[in-house]
C-alpha positions as CSV (number, residue, x, y, z in Angstrom):
1,X,-1.9,5.3,-32.7
2,X,-3.5,5.1,-29.3
3,X,-3.2,7.6,-26.5
4,X,-1.6,4.9,-24.3
5,X,1.2,4.4,-26.9
6,X,2.0,8.1,-27.0
7,X,2.1,8.3,-23.2
8,X,4.4,5.3,-23.0
9,X,6.7,6.8,-25.6
10,X,6.8,10.1,-23.8
11,X,7.4,8.3,-20.5
12,X,10.4,6.4,-21.9
13,X,11.9,9.5,-23.4
14,X,11.5,11.4,-20.2
15,X,13.0,8.7,-18.0
16,X,16.2,8.8,-20.0
17,X,16.4,12.5,-19.6
18,X,15.9,12.5,-15.8
19,X,19.1,12.7,-13.9
20,X,17.8,12.0,-10.4
21,X,15.5,9.0,-10.9
22,X,15.2,8.5,-7.1
23,X,13.9,12.0,-6.6
24,X,11.4,11.6,-9.5
25,X,10.3,8.2,-8.1
26,X,9.8,9.8,-4.6
27,X,7.7,12.7,-6.1
28,X,5.6,10.3,-8.2
29,X,4.9,8.0,-5.2
30,X,3.8,11.1,-3.2
31,X,1.4,12.1,-6.0
32,X,0.0,8.6,-6.1
33,X,-0.5,8.6,-2.4
34,X,-2.3,11.9,-2.5
35,X,-4.6,10.7,-5.2
36,X,-5.4,7.5,-3.4
37,X,-6.1,9.4,-0.2
38,X,-8.5,11.7,-2.1
39,X,-10.3,8.7,-3.6
40,X,-10.4,6.6,-0.5
41,X,-10.8,9.2,2.2
42,X,-13.2,11.5,0.3
43,X,-16.2,9.2,0.9
44,X,-19.2,11.2,1.9
45,X,-20.2,8.7,4.6
46,X,-17.9,7.7,7.3
47,X,-19.1,4.1,7.1
48,X,-18.0,4.0,3.4
49,X,-14.6,5.5,4.2
50,X,-14.2,2.9,7.0
51,X,-15.2,0.1,4.6
52,X,-12.7,1.2,2.0
53,X,-9.8,1.4,4.6
54,X,-10.7,-1.9,6.2
55,X,-10.0,-3.7,2.9
56,X,-6.4,-2.5,2.9
57,X,-3.4,-3.8,4.8
58,X,-2.7,-1.7,8.0
59,X,0.6,-0.4,6.6
60,X,-1.0,0.8,3.4
61,X,-4.0,2.4,5.1
62,X,-1.7,4.2,7.5
63,X,0.5,5.4,4.6
64,X,-2.6,6.7,2.7
65,X,-3.8,8.6,5.8
66,X,-0.4,10.2,6.1
67,X,-0.7,11.5,2.5
68,X,-3.5,14.0,3.3
69,X,-2.3,17.5,2.6
């Protein structure tokens, strides 16, 4: 079986055992935001960073900027 199948199976089992799904969702969204910030804002050249941010809606780029630790 594929790795994706095992991950999906683990995810489904875990979701049913989580009592506070709102808190879990909030934490996962924060992690996603931090990873996006790392990928988008970690460009070595400021022109590349500006190019990446300019392709996003204003609300999303502001949110990503706010995720920097």
